[in-house]
Chimera marker file (.cmm) of the C-alpha trace (Angstrom):
<marker_set name="trace">
<marker id="1" x="-0.484" y="30.748" z="3.246" r="1" g="1" b="0" radius="0.5"/>
<marker id="2" x="-2.546" y="28.313" z="5.306" r="1" g="1" b="0" radius="0.5"/>
<marker id="3" x="-0.062" y="26.662" z="7.707" r="1" g="1" b="0" radius="0.5"/>
<marker id="4" x="-2.511" y="23.874" z="8.639" r="1" g="1" b="0" radius="0.5"/>
<marker id="5" x="-2.720" y="22.749" z="5.012" r="1" g="1" b="0" radius="0.5"/>
<marker id="6" x="1.056" y="22.804" z="4.735" r="1" g="1" b="0" radius="0.5"/>
<marker id="7" x="1.466" y="20.634" z="7.839" r="1" g="1" b="0" radius="0.5"/>
<marker id="8" x="-0.999" y="17.979" z="6.634" r="1" g="1" b="0" radius="0.5"/>
<marker id="9" x="0.391" y="17.746" z="3.090" r="1" g="1" b="0" radius="0.5"/>
<marker id="10" x="1.986" y="14.414" z="2.285" r="1" g="1" b="0" radius="0.5"/>
<marker id="11" x="5.199" y="14.296" z="0.269" r="1" g="1" b="0" radius="0.5"/>
<marker id="12" x="6.700" y="11.170" z="-1.258" r="1" g="1" b="0" radius="0.5"/>
<marker id="13" x="10.429" y="11.399" z="-1.895" r="1" g="1" b="0" radius="0.5"/>
<marker id="14" x="13.144" y="9.046" z="-3.159" r="1" g="1" b="0" radius="0.5"/>
<marker id="15" x="16.184" y="9.605" z="-0.929" r="1" g="1" b="0" radius="0.5"/>
<marker id="16" x="19.643" y="9.650" z="-2.565" r="1" g="1" b="0" radius="0.5"/>
<marker id="17" x="22.024" y="7.064" z="-1.013" r="1" g="1" b="0" radius="0.5"/>
<marker id="18" x="24.313" y="9.770" z="0.367" r="1" g="1" b="0" radius="0.5"/>
<marker id="19" x="21.375" y="11.287" z="2.300" r="1" g="1" b="0" radius="0.5"/>
<marker id="20" x="20.153" y="8.061" z="3.949" r="1" g="1" b="0" radius="0.5"/>
<marker id="21" x="22.425" y="8.530" z="6.974" r="1" g="1" b="0" radius="0.5"/>
<marker id="22" x="21.067" y="12.010" z="7.603" r="1" g="1" b="0" radius="0.5"/>
<marker id="23" x="17.479" y="10.807" z="8.028" r="1" g="1" b="0" radius="0.5"/>
<marker id="24" x="18.105" y="7.261" z="9.239" r="1" g="1" b="0" radius="0.5"/>
<marker id="25" x="16.944" y="8.113" z="12.776" r="1" g="1" b="0" radius="0.5"/>
<marker id="26" x="13.513" y="9.000" z="11.331" r="1" g="1" b="0" radius="0.5"/>
<marker id="27" x="13.342" y="5.956" z="9.036" r="1" g="1" b="0" radius="0.5"/>
<marker id="28" x="14.669" y="3.273" z="11.373" r="1" g="1" b="0" radius="0.5"/>
<marker id="29" x="11.566" y="2.978" z="13.630" r="1" g="1" b="0" radius="0.5"/>
<marker id="30" x="9.351" y="2.228" z="10.608" r="1" g="1" b="0" radius="0.5"/>
<marker id="31" x="11.765" y="-0.360" z="9.257" r="1" g="1" b="0" radius="0.5"/>
<marker id="32" x="12.114" y="-1.994" z="12.684" r="1" g="1" b="0" radius="0.5"/>
<marker id="33" x="8.329" y="-2.497" z="12.820" r="1" g="1" b="0" radius="0.5"/>
<marker id="34" x="8.488" y="-4.339" z="9.505" r="1" g="1" b="0" radius="0.5"/>
<marker id="35" x="11.439" y="-6.447" z="10.674" r="1" g="1" b="0" radius="0.5"/>
<marker id="36" x="9.398" y="-7.441" z="13.732" r="1" g="1" b="0" radius="0.5"/>
<marker id="37" x="6.917" y="-9.106" z="11.354" r="1" g="1" b="0" radius="0.5"/>
<marker id="38" x="9.659" y="-11.184" z="9.675" r="1" g="1" b="0" radius="0.5"/>
<marker id="39" x="12.761" y="-11.281" z="11.928" r="1" g="1" b="0" radius="0.5"/>
<marker id="40" x="14.105" y="-14.413" z="10.236" r="1" g="1" b="0" radius="0.5"/>
<marker id="41" x="13.905" y="-12.738" z="6.814" r="1" g="1" b="0" radius="0.5"/>
<marker id="42" x="15.042" y="-9.146" z="7.348" r="1" g="1" b="0" radius="0.5"/>
<marker id="43" x="18.113" y="-7.516" z="8.884" r="1" g="1" b="0" radius="0.5"/>
<marker id="44" x="18.322" y="-3.846" z="9.835" r="1" g="1" b="0" radius="0.5"/>
<marker id="45" x="22.061" y="-3.758" z="9.066" r="1" g="1" b="0" radius="0.5"/>
<marker id="46" x="21.589" y="-5.306" z="5.611" r="1" g="1" b="0" radius="0.5"/>
<marker id="47" x="18.674" y="-3.030" z="4.740" r="1" g="1" b="0" radius="0.5"/>
<marker id="48" x="20.643" y="0.074" z="5.739" r="1" g="1" b="0" radius="0.5"/>
<marker id="49" x="23.735" y="-1.119" z="3.850" r="1" g="1" b="0" radius="0.5"/>
<marker id="50" x="21.725" y="-1.723" z="0.662" r="1" g="1" b="0" radius="0.5"/>
<marker id="51" x="20.282" y="1.794" z="0.914" r="1" g="1" b="0" radius="0.5"/>
<marker id="52" x="23.560" y="3.645" z="1.540" r="1" g="1" b="0" radius="0.5"/>
<marker id="53" x="25.325" y="1.748" z="-1.264" r="1" g="1" b="0" radius="0.5"/>
<marker id="54" x="22.519" y="2.448" z="-3.724" r="1" g="1" b="0" radius="0.5"/>
<marker id="55" x="21.682" y="-1.231" z="-4.199" r="1" g="1" b="0" radius="0.5"/>
<marker id="56" x="18.138" y="-0.416" z="-3.004" r="1" g="1" b="0" radius="0.5"/>
<marker id="57" x="16.202" y="2.844" z="-3.108" r="1" g="1" b="0" radius="0.5"/>
<marker id="58" x="14.693" y="4.461" z="-0.006" r="1" g="1" b="0" radius="0.5"/>
<marker id="59" x="11.349" y="6.154" z="-0.480" r="1" g="1" b="0" radius="0.5"/>
<marker id="60" x="9.885" y="8.147" z="2.389" r="1" g="1" b="0" radius="0.5"/>
<marker id="61" x="6.417" y="9.532" z="2.877" r="1" g="1" b="0" radius="0.5"/>
<marker id="62" x="6.476" y="12.676" z="4.961" r="1" g="1" b="0" radius="0.5"/>
<marker id="63" x="4.177" y="15.184" z="6.545" r="1" g="1" b="0" radius="0.5"/>
<marker id="64" x="6.233" y="18.274" z="7.128" r="1" g="1" b="0" radius="0.5"/>
<marker id="65" x="9.469" y="17.125" z="8.773" r="1" g="1" b="0" radius="0.5"/>
<marker id="66" x="7.937" y="13.871" z="10.056" r="1" g="1" b="0" radius="0.5"/>
<marker id="67" x="8.541" y="10.591" z="8.243" r="1" g="1" b="0" radius="0.5"/>
<marker id="68" x="5.280" y="8.633" z="8.403" r="1" g="1" b="0" radius="0.5"/>
<marker id="69" x="6.364" y="5.718" z="6.182" r="1" g="1" b="0" radius="0.5"/>
<marker id="70" x="9.545" y="4.216" z="4.782" r="1" g="1" b="0" radius="0.5"/>
<marker id="71" x="9.653" y="1.885" z="1.803" r="1" g="1" b="0" radius="0.5"/>
<marker id="72" x="12.587" y="0.204" z="0.079" r="1" g="1" b="0" radius="0.5"/>
<marker id="73" x="12.646" y="-0.695" z="-3.606" r="1" g="1" b="0" radius="0.5"/>
<marker id="74" x="14.974" y="-2.668" z="-5.859" r="1" g="1" b="0" radius="0.5"/>
<marker id="75" x="14.940" y="-3.669" z="-9.503" r="1" g="1" b="0" radius="0.5"/>
<marker id="76" x="14.977" y="-7.422" z="-10.037" r="1" g="1" b="0" radius="0.5"/>
<marker id="77" x="15.241" y="-9.175" z="-13.382" r="1" g="1" b="0" radius="0.5"/>
<marker id="78" x="13.753" y="-12.631" z="-13.837" r="1" g="1" b="0" radius="0.5"/>
<marker id="79" x="15.528" y="-15.375" z="-15.751" r="1" g="1" b="0" radius="0.5"/>
<marker id="80" x="13.186" y="-14.595" z="-18.651" r="1" g="1" b="0" radius="0.5"/>
<marker id="81" x="14.194" y="-10.911" z="-18.603" r="1" g="1" b="0" radius="0.5"/>
<marker id="82" x="11.093" y="-9.438" z="-16.960" r="1" g="1" b="0" radius="0.5"/>
<marker id="83" x="11.994" y="-6.324" z="-14.969" r="1" g="1" b="0" radius="0.5"/>
<marker id="84" x="10.243" y="-6.047" z="-11.608" r="1" g="1" b="0" radius="0.5"/>
<marker id="85" x="10.332" y="-3.186" z="-9.114" r="1" g="1" b="0" radius="0.5"/>
<marker id="86" x="10.317" y="-5.124" z="-5.862" r="1" g="1" b="0" radius="0.5"/>
<marker id="87" x="9.285" y="-3.529" z="-2.541" r="1" g="1" b="0" radius="0.5"/>
<marker id="88" x="10.900" y="-5.700" z="0.137" r="1" g="1" b="0" radius="0.5"/>
<marker id="89" x="10.236" y="-3.368" z="3.098" r="1" g="1" b="0" radius="0.5"/>
<marker id="90" x="7.139" y="-1.254" z="3.681" r="1" g="1" b="0" radius="0.5"/>
<marker id="91" x="6.751" y="0.288" z="7.108" r="1" g="1" b="0" radius="0.5"/>
<marker id="92" x="4.732" y="3.116" z="8.551" r="1" g="1" b="0" radius="0.5"/>
<marker id="93" x="1.364" y="4.295" z="9.700" r="1" g="1" b="0" radius="0.5"/>
<marker id="94" x="-1.475" y="6.312" z="8.234" r="1" g="1" b="0" radius="0.5"/>
<marker id="95" x="-1.391" y="4.348" z="4.977" r="1" g="1" b="0" radius="0.5"/>
<marker id="96" x="-4.705" y="5.857" z="3.921" r="1" g="1" b="0" radius="0.5"/>
<marker id="97" x="-2.942" y="9.245" z="3.846" r="1" g="1" b="0" radius="0.5"/>
<marker id="98" x="0.131" y="8.306" z="1.777" r="1" g="1" b="0" radius="0.5"/>
<marker id="99" x="-0.812" y="5.265" z="-0.328" r="1" g="1" b="0" radius="0.5"/>
<marker id="100" x="-2.266" y="7.103" z="-3.338" r="1" g="1" b="0" radius="0.5"/>
<marker id="101" x="0.595" y="9.618" z="-3.730" r="1" g="1" b="0" radius="0.5"/>
<marker id="102" x="3.121" y="6.835" z="-3.039" r="1" g="1" b="0" radius="0.5"/>
<marker id="103" x="1.636" y="4.718" z="-5.831" r="1" g="1" b="0" radius="0.5"/>
<marker id="104" x="1.993" y="7.613" z="-8.273" r="1" g="1" b="0" radius="0.5"/>
<marker id="105" x="5.675" y="8.009" z="-7.362" r="1" g="1" b="0" radius="0.5"/>
<marker id="106" x="6.517" y="4.294" z="-7.293" r="1" g="1" b="0" radius="0.5"/>
<marker id="107" x="4.797" y="3.820" z="-10.650" r="1" g="1" b="0" radius="0.5"/>
<marker id="108" x="6.947" y="6.609" z="-12.130" r="1" g="1" b="0" radius="0.5"/>
<marker id="109" x="10.088" y="5.021" z="-10.646" r="1" g="1" b="0" radius="0.5"/>
<marker id="110" x="9.108" y="1.649" z="-12.139" r="1" g="1" b="0" radius="0.5"/>
<marker id="111" x="8.645" y="3.308" z="-15.538" r="1" g="1" b="0" radius="0.5"/>
<marker id="112" x="12.057" y="5.024" z="-15.240" r="1" g="1" b="0" radius="0.5"/>
<marker id="113" x="13.694" y="1.626" z="-14.652" r="1" g="1" b="0" radius="0.5"/>
<marker id="114" x="11.710" y="-0.025" z="-17.490" r="1" g="1" b="0" radius="0.5"/>
<marker id="115" x="9.894" y="-2.343" z="-15.076" r="1" g="1" b="0" radius="0.5"/>
<marker id="116" x="6.638" y="-3.927" z="-16.205" r="1" g="1" b="0" radius="0.5"/>
<marker id="117" x="5.313" y="-4.703" z="-12.694" r="1" g="1" b="0" radius="0.5"/>
<marker id="118" x="5.661" y="-3.660" z="-9.062" r="1" g="1" b="0" radius="0.5"/>
<marker id="119" x="5.749" y="-6.468" z="-6.492" r="1" g="1" b="0" radius="0.5"/>
<marker id="120" x="5.865" y="-6.806" z="-2.755" r="1" g="1" b="0" radius="0.5"/>
<marker id="121" x="5.511" y="-9.473" z="-0.118" r="1" g="1" b="0" radius="0.5"/>
<marker id="122" x="2.698" y="-9.313" z="2.402" r="1" g="1" b="0" radius="0.5"/>
<marker id="123" x="2.350" y="-11.128" z="5.695" r="1" g="1" b="0" radius="0.5"/>
<marker id="124" x="-1.432" y="-10.660" z="5.570" r="1" g="1" b="0" radius="0.5"/>
<marker id="125" x="-3.899" y="-11.442" z="2.780" r="1" g="1" b="0" radius="0.5"/>
<marker id="126" x="-5.935" y="-8.303" z="3.563" r="1" g="1" b="0" radius="0.5"/>
<marker id="127" x="-3.250" y="-6.110" z="1.994" r="1" g="1" b="0" radius="0.5"/>
<marker id="128" x="-4.532" y="-6.700" z="-1.544" r="1" g="1" b="0" radius="0.5"/>
<marker id="129" x="-7.889" y="-5.149" z="-0.637" r="1" g="1" b="0" radius="0.5"/>
<marker id="130" x="-6.215" y="-2.206" z="1.097" r="1" g="1" b="0" radius="0.5"/>
<marker id="131" x="-3.814" y="-1.621" z="-1.800" r="1" g="1" b="0" radius="0.5"/>
<marker id="132" x="-6.608" y="-1.684" z="-4.360" r="1" g="1" b="0" radius="0.5"/>
<marker id="133" x="-7.968" y="1.498" z="-2.758" r="1" g="1" b="0" radius="0.5"/>
<marker id="134" x="-4.917" y="3.310" z="-4.210" r="1" g="1" b="0" radius="0.5"/>
<marker id="135" x="-6.425" y="3.362" z="-7.701" r="1" g="1" b="0" radius="0.5"/>
<marker id="136" x="-3.873" y="0.820" z="-8.953" r="1" g="1" b="0" radius="0.5"/>
<marker id="137" x="-5.236" y="-2.734" z="-9.282" r="1" g="1" b="0" radius="0.5"/>
<marker id="138" x="-3.265" y="-5.263" z="-7.219" r="1" g="1" b="0" radius="0.5"/>
<marker id="139" x="-3.726" y="-9.016" z="-7.326" r="1" g="1" b="0" radius="0.5"/>
<marker id="140" x="-2.431" y="-11.969" z="-5.388" r="1" g="1" b="0" radius="0.5"/>
<marker id="141" x="0.072" y="-13.432" z="-7.834" r="1" g="1" b="0" radius="0.5"/>
<marker id="142" x="1.737" y="-16.330" z="-6.049" r="1" g="1" b="0" radius="0.5"/>
<marker id="143" x="1.352" y="-18.132" z="-2.785" r="1" g="1" b="0" radius="0.5"/>
<marker id="144" x="4.643" y="-18.765" z="-1.011" r="1" g="1" b="0" radius="0.5"/>
<marker id="145" x="4.927" y="-22.006" z="0.904" r="1" g="1" b="0" radius="0.5"/>
<marker id="146" x="7.714" y="-23.448" z="3.007" r="1" g="1" b="0" radius="0.5"/>
<marker id="147" x="8.702" y="-26.317" z="5.221" r="1" g="1" b="0" radius="0.5"/>
<marker id="148" x="11.482" y="-26.559" z="7.785" r="1" g="1" b="0" radius="0.5"/>
<marker id="149" x="14.517" y="-28.624" z="7.010" r="1" g="1" b="0" radius="0.5"/>
<marker id="150" x="14.594" y="-31.608" z="9.367" r="1" g="1" b="0" radius="0.5"/>
<link id1="1" id2="2" r="1" g="1" b="0" radius="0.2"/>
<link id1="2" id2="3" r="1" g="1" b="0" radius="0.2"/>
<link id1="3" id2="4" r="1" g="1" b="0" radius="0.2"/>
<link id1="4" id2="5" r="1" g="1" b="0" radius="0.2"/>
<link id1="5" id2="6" r="1" g="1" b="0" radius="0.2"/>
<link id1="6" id2="7" r="1" g="1" b="0" radius="0.2"/>
<link id1="7" id2="8" r="1" g="1" b="0" radius="0.2"/>
<link id1="8" id2="9" r="1" g="1" b="0" radius="0.2"/>
<link id1="9" id2="10" r="1" g="1" b="0" radius="0.2"/>
<link id1="10" id2="11" r="1" g="1" b="0" radius="0.2"/>
<link id1="11" id2="12" r="1" g="1" b="0" radius="0.2"/>
<link id1="12" id2="13" r="1" g="1" b="0" radius="0.2"/>
<link id1="13" id2="14" r="1" g="1" b="0" radius="0.2"/>
<link id1="14" id2="15" r="1" g="1" b="0" radius="0.2"/>
<link id1="15" id2="16" r="1" g="1" b="0" radius="0.2"/>
<link id1="16" id2="17" r="1" g="1" b="0" radius="0.2"/>
<link id1="17" id2="18" r="1" g="1" b="0" radius="0.2"/>
<link id1="18" id2="19" r="1" g="1" b="0" radius="0.2"/>
<link id1="19" id2="20" r="1" g="1" b="0" radius="0.2"/>
<link id1="20" id2="21" r="1" g="1" b="0" radius="0.2"/>
<link id1="21" id2="22" r="1" g="1" b="0" radius="0.2"/>
<link id1="22" id2="23" r="1" g="1" b="0" radius="0.2"/>
<link id1="23" id2="24" r="1" g="1" b="0" radius="0.2"/>
<link id1="24" id2="25" r="1" g="1" b="0" radius="0.2"/>
<link id1="25" id2="26" r="1" g="1" b="0" radius="0.2"/>
<link id1="26" id2="27" r="1" g="1" b="0" radius="0.2"/>
<link id1="27" id2="28" r="1" g="1" b="0" radius="0.2"/>
<link id1="28" id2="29" r="1" g="1" b="0" radius="0.2"/>
<link id1="29" id2="30" r="1" g="1" b="0" radius="0.2"/>
<link id1="30" id2="31" r="1" g="1" b="0" radius="0.2"/>
<link id1="31" id2="32" r="1" g="1" b="0" radius="0.2"/>
<link id1="32" id2="33" r="1" g="1" b="0" radius="0.2"/>
<link id1="33" id2="34" r="1" g="1" b="0" radius="0.2"/>
<link id1="34" id2="35" r="1" g="1" b="0" radius="0.2"/>
<link id1="35" id2="36" r="1" g="1" b="0" radius="0.2"/>
<link id1="36" id2="37" r="1" g="1" b="0" radius="0.2"/>
<link id1="37" id2="38" r="1" g="1" b="0" radius="0.2"/>
<link id1="38" id2="39" r="1" g="1" b="0" radius="0.2"/>
<link id1="39" id2="40" r="1" g="1" b="0" radius="0.2"/>
<link id1="40" id2="41" r="1" g="1" b="0" radius="0.2"/>
<link id1="41" id2="42" r="1" g="1" b="0" radius="0.2"/>
<link id1="42" id2="43" r="1" g="1" b="0" radius="0.2"/>
<link id1="43" id2="44" r="1" g="1" b="0" radius="0.2"/>
<link id1="44" id2="45" r="1" g="1" b="0" radius="0.2"/>
<link id1="45" id2="46" r="1" g="1" b="0" radius="0.2"/>
<link id1="46" id2="47" r="1" g="1" b="0" radius="0.2"/>
<link id1="47" id2="48" r="1" g="1" b="0" radius="0.2"/>
<link id1="48" id2="49" r="1" g="1" b="0" radius="0.2"/>
<link id1="49" id2="50" r="1" g="1" b="0" radius="0.2"/>
<link id1="50" id2="51" r="1" g="1" b="0" radius="0.2"/>
<link id1="51" id2="52" r="1" g="1" b="0" radius="0.2"/>
<link id1="52" id2="53" r="1" g="1" b="0" radius="0.2"/>
<link id1="53" id2="54" r="1" g="1" b="0" radius="0.2"/>
<link id1="54" id2="55" r="1" g="1" b="0" radius="0.2"/>
<link id1="55" id2="56" r="1" g="1" b="0" radius="0.2"/>
<link id1="56" id2="57" r="1" g="1" b="0" radius="0.2"/>
<link id1="57" id2="58" r="1" g="1" b="0" radius="0.2"/>
<link id1="58" id2="59" r="1" g="1" b="0" radius="0.2"/>
<link id1="59" id2="60" r="1" g="1" b="0" radius="0.2"/>
<link id1="60" id2="61" r="1" g="1" b="0" radius="0.2"/>
<link id1="61" id2="62" r="1" g="1" b="0" radius="0.2"/>
<link id1="62" id2="63" r="1" g="1" b="0" radius="0.2"/>
<link id1="63" id2="64" r="1" g="1" b="0" radius="0.2"/>
<link id1="64" id2="65" r="1" g="1" b="0" radius="0.2"/>
<link id1="65" id2="66" r="1" g="1" b="0" radius="0.2"/>
<link id1="66" id2="67" r="1" g="1" b="0" radius="0.2"/>
<link id1="67" id2="68" r="1" g="1" b="0" radius="0.2"/>
<link id1="68" id2="69" r="1" g="1" b="0" radius="0.2"/>
<link id1="69" id2="70" r="1" g="1" b="0" radius="0.2"/>
<link id1="70" id2="71" r="1" g="1" b="0" radius="0.2"/>
<link id1="71" id2="72" r="1" g="1" b="0" radius="0.2"/>
<link id1="72" id2="73" r="1" g="1" b="0" radius="0.2"/>
<link id1="73" id2="74" r="1" g="1" b="0" radius="0.2"/>
<link id1="74" id2="75" r="1" g="1" b="0" radius="0.2"/>
<link id1="75" id2="76" r="1" g="1" b="0" radius="0.2"/>
<link id1="76" id2="77" r="1" g="1" b="0" radius="0.2"/>
<link id1="77" id2="78" r="1" g="1" b="0" radius="0.2"/>
<link id1="78" id2="79" r="1" g="1" b="0" radius="0.2"/>
<link id1="79" id2="80" r="1" g="1" b="0" radius="0.2"/>
<link id1="80" id2="81" r="1" g="1" b="0" radius="0.2"/>
<link id1="81" id2="82" r="1" g="1" b="0" radius="0.2"/>
<link id1="82" id2="83" r="1" g="1" b="0" radius="0.2"/>
<link id1="83" id2="84" r="1" g="1" b="0" radius="0.2"/>
<link id1="84" id2="85" r="1" g="1" b="0" radius="0.2"/>
<link id1="85" id2="86" r="1" g="1" b="0" radius="0.2"/>
<link id1="86" id2="87" r="1" g="1" b="0" radius="0.2"/>
<link id1="87" id2="88" r="1" g="1" b="0" radius="0.2"/>
<link id1="88" id2="89" r="1" g="1" b="0" radius="0.2"/>
<link id1="89" id2="90" r="1" g="1" b="0" radius="0.2"/>
<link id1="90" id2="91" r="1" g="1" b="0" radius="0.2"/>
<link id1="91" id2="92" r="1" g="1" b="0" radius="0.2"/>
<link id1="92" id2="93" r="1" g="1" b="0" radius="0.2"/>
<link id1="93" id2="94" r="1" g="1" b="0" radius="0.2"/>
<link id1="94" id2="95" r="1" g="1" b="0" radius="0.2"/>
<link id1="95" id2="96" r="1" g="1" b="0" radius="0.2"/>
<link id1="96" id2="97" r="1" g="1" b="0" radius="0.2"/>
<link id1="97" id2="98" r="1" g="1" b="0" radius="0.2"/>
<link id1="98" id2="99" r="1" g="1" b="0" radius="0.2"/>
<link id1="99" id2="100" r="1" g="1" b="0" radius="0.2"/>
<link id1="100" id2="101" r="1" g="1" b="0" radius="0.2"/>
<link id1="101" id2="102" r="1" g="1" b="0" radius="0.2"/>
<link id1="102" id2="103" r="1" g="1" b="0" radius="0.2"/>
<link id1="103" id2="104" r="1" g="1" b="0" radius="0.2"/>
<link id1="104" id2="105" r="1" g="1" b="0" radius="0.2"/>
<link id1="105" id2="106" r="1" g="1" b="0" radius="0.2"/>
<link id1="106" id2="107" r="1" g="1" b="0" radius="0.2"/>
<link id1="107" id2="108" r="1" g="1" b="0" radius="0.2"/>
<link id1="108" id2="109" r="1" g="1" b="0" radius="0.2"/>
<link id1="109" id2="110" r="1" g="1" b="0" radius="0.2"/>
<link id1="110" id2="111" r="1" g="1" b="0" radius="0.2"/>
<link id1="111" id2="112" r="1" g="1" b="0" radius="0.2"/>
<link id1="112" id2="113" r="1" g="1" b="0" radius="0.2"/>
<link id1="113" id2="114" r="1" g="1" b="0" radius="0.2"/>
<link id1="114" id2="115" r="1" g="1" b="0" radius="0.2"/>
<link id1="115" id2="116" r="1" g="1" b="0" radius="0.2"/>
<link id1="116" id2="117" r="1" g="1" b="0" radius="0.2"/>
<link id1="117" id2="118" r="1" g="1" b="0" radius="0.2"/>
<link id1="118" id2="119" r="1" g="1" b="0" radius="0.2"/>
<link id1="119" id2="120" r="1" g="1" b="0" radius="0.2"/>
<link id1="120" id2="121" r="1" g="1" b="0" radius="0.2"/>
<link id1="121" id2="122" r="1" g="1" b="0" radius="0.2"/>
<link id1="122" id2="123" r="1" g="1" b="0" radius="0.2"/>
<link id1="123" id2="124" r="1" g="1" b="0" radius="0.2"/>
<link id1="124" id2="125" r="1" g="1" b="0" radius="0.2"/>
<link id1="125" id2="126" r="1" g="1" b="0" radius="0.2"/>
<link id1="126" id2="127" r="1" g="1" b="0" radius="0.2"/>
<link id1="127" id2="128" r="1" g="1" b="0" radius="0.2"/>
<link id1="128" id2="129" r="1" g="1" b="0" radius="0.2"/>
<link id1="129" id2="130" r="1" g="1" b="0" radius="0.2"/>
<link id1="130" id2="131" r="1" g="1" b="0" radius="0.2"/>
<link id1="131" id2="132" r="1" g="1" b="0" radius="0.2"/>
<link id1="132" id2="133" r="1" g="1" b="0" radius="0.2"/>
<link id1="133" id2="134" r="1" g="1" b="0" radius="0.2"/>
<link id1="134" id2="135" r="1" g="1" b="0" radius="0.2"/>
<link id1="135" id2="136" r="1" g="1" b="0" radius="0.2"/>
<link id1="136" id2="137" r="1" g="1" b="0" radius="0.2"/>
<link id1="137" id2="138" r="1" g="1" b="0" radius="0.2"/>
<link id1="138" id2="139" r="1" g="1" b="0" radius="0.2"/>
<link id1="139" id2="140" r="1" g="1" b="0" radius="0.2"/>
<link id1="140" id2="141" r="1" g="1" b="0" radius="0.2"/>
<link id1="141" id2="142" r="1" g="1" b="0" radius="0.2"/>
<link id1="142" id2="143" r="1" g="1" b="0" radius="0.2"/>
<link id1="143" id2="144" r="1" g="1" b="0" radius="0.2"/>
<link id1="144" id2="145" r="1" g="1" b="0" radius="0.2"/>
<link id1="145" id2="146" r="1" g="1" b="0" radius="0.2"/>
<link id1="146" id2="147" r="1" g="1" b="0" radius="0.2"/>
<link id1="147" id2="148" r="1" g="1" b="0" radius="0.2"/>
<link id1="148" id2="149" r="1" g="1" b="0" radius="0.2"/>
<link id1="149" id2="150" r="1" g="1" b="0" radius="0.2"/>
</marker_set>
């Protein structure tokens, strides 16, 4: 067996809620980087609570024993009944290494939950171009706007 090939292999795994605590120390740094991009929108405590209660799903991308990305997912249903697999938190590095296998797994999860689309929120418009390299066509669907309450 070639040990170098084994070390560079990427695995994408959905983590059962009861296992989140066991790997949280490896996941937390990736989630904290995402929170830093939107500190008024995301809370580490709330994210962890949603994962351990099973309200959201934790998906990790690993190389050997190292977590290189952490993604959270949740099923949302629109008022019209459309089922969406929403990815509220995506954090990690080396996206070019894990994006394609991640998309295969997240697509299968969306199918299992009878979702018709997968959605996420991006702080940068360049994400659509990067995501399209995964072999799954992404498009900018809505533009979110806001104003402060005065």
